[in-house]
C-alpha positions as CSV (number, residue, x, y, z in Angstrom):
1,M,0.0,0.0,0.0
2,A,1.4,3.4,-1.0
3,T,1.3,6.3,1.4
4,K,1.7,10.0,0.9
5,N,4.0,10.4,3.9
6,R,7.7,10.7,3.0
7,D,10.6,11.2,5.4
8,V,13.3,13.5,4.2
9,I,16.6,14.2,5.9
10,L,18.2,17.4,5.0
11,G,21.5,18.6,6.5
12,V,22.1,22.4,6.5
13,G,25.2,24.1,7.7
14,I,25.0,27.7,8.6
15,E,27.7,29.9,10.1
16,T,27.0,33.4,11.5
17,S,28.6,35.5,14.1
18,G,27.4,38.2,16.5
19,E,24.0,39.1,17.7
20,A,23.0,40.9,14.6
21,G,23.9,38.0,12.4
22,V,21.8,35.6,14.5
23,Q,18.9,38.1,14.4
24,R,19.1,38.3,10.6
25,L,19.1,34.5,10.4
26,A,16.0,34.3,12.6
27,A,14.2,36.9,10.5
28,E,14.9,34.9,7.3
29,V,13.8,31.6,8.9
30,R,10.7,33.5,10.2
31,K,9.9,34.5,6.6
32,L,9.9,30.8,5.6
33,G,7.4,30.1,8.4
34,Q,5.0,32.6,6.9
35,E,4.7,30.7,3.6
36,G,2.0,28.3,4.9
37,D,3.6,25.0,3.9
38,P,3.6,22.0,6.3
39,A,7.0,23.0,7.7
40,A,5.8,26.5,8.6
41,A,5.3,25.7,12.3
42,E,8.8,24.2,12.6
43,C,10.3,27.3,10.9
44,R,8.6,29.6,13.4
45,A,9.8,27.4,16.3
46,L,13.3,27.5,14.9
47,A,13.1,31.3,14.5
48,D,12.1,31.6,18.1
49,Q,15.0,29.5,19.2
50,L,17.4,31.6,17.1
51,D,16.0,34.8,18.8
52,R,16.8,33.3,22.2
53,L,20.3,32.3,20.9
54,G,20.8,35.9,19.6
55,E,20.0,37.3,23.0
56,Q,22.5,34.9,24.6
57,V,25.2,35.9,22.1
58,G,24.5,39.6,23.0
59,A,25.0,38.8,26.7
60,V,28.2,36.9,26.0
61,Q,29.5,39.8,23.9
62,A,28.7,42.2,26.7
63,V,30.6,40.1,29.3
64,R,33.6,39.8,27.0
65,S,33.7,43.6,26.5
66,L,34.1,44.0,30.3
67,N,37.7,42.7,30.0
């Protein structure tokens, strides 16, 4: 019996630095989440995680600047 479900594994490597870079990446991923495809919810969740990561990067940069 054939099914319409298909598992796909996709590896993506992304490198960015600094709080602004992470925020730009989150914004781009958030745009993908607005397109209404089946992966939209996952894109929005990833964008939220990237937002939190960007905040952490900003905090780390602030601590490093104290030295």
